[in-house]
Residue, then its C-alpha position, 0 to 999 in steps of 0.5 A: x904229205x910233206x908240204x903240211x909238215x911245216x904246218x905241223x911243226x908250227x902246230x897249225x895242222x894235225x900230223x895224223x892228217x898228213x899220212x896216207x898209203x900212196x897207192x890209195x891216192x892213185x886213181x884206178x885208171x892210172x898205172x903207177x910205175x915205180x921205176x927210175x926214168x933214165x931219158x925222156x924222148x918227148x918227140x916220140x912220146x917215150x921215155x926209157x926206164x931203168x931195169x935190172x942189171x943197168x939195162x933200160x926199157x922204153x915206155x910209150x905214153x899218150x899222157x905222162x905225169x912225172x913225180x920226181x921223187x926226193x931221196x933224203x940222205x941224212x948220212x951225207x952230213x956228219x953227225x946228223x943222223x944220231x941227233x936228228x929229232x933230239x938235242x934241238x935238231x929237227x927237219x920238216x922233211x921227216x914225219x917224226x921230226x916235224x912233230x919234234x919241231x912242234x915241241x920245240x916251237x911250244x917251248 
């Protein structure tokens, strides 16, 4: 649970309490669709999902909850990947690094 990782870094929260299997958090009556949304068409209660080979498919809905994911790209910053989590370099956007933040705060 990423928002809690700042608290983990500040030693105010236990890191173990922030981990859960995502599927276990989705209610049974909810369909979890893990596809990229290409287009929203709210006037039709529809969106288009990316399928294989660049094609798309429509998805009609009565109610829609969208969770725009976050994709971290540590490699976009030259030299960051090899030193992240050591040498005083940390991030609260990564589970293992937020624990390293806590170690740094303790020092």
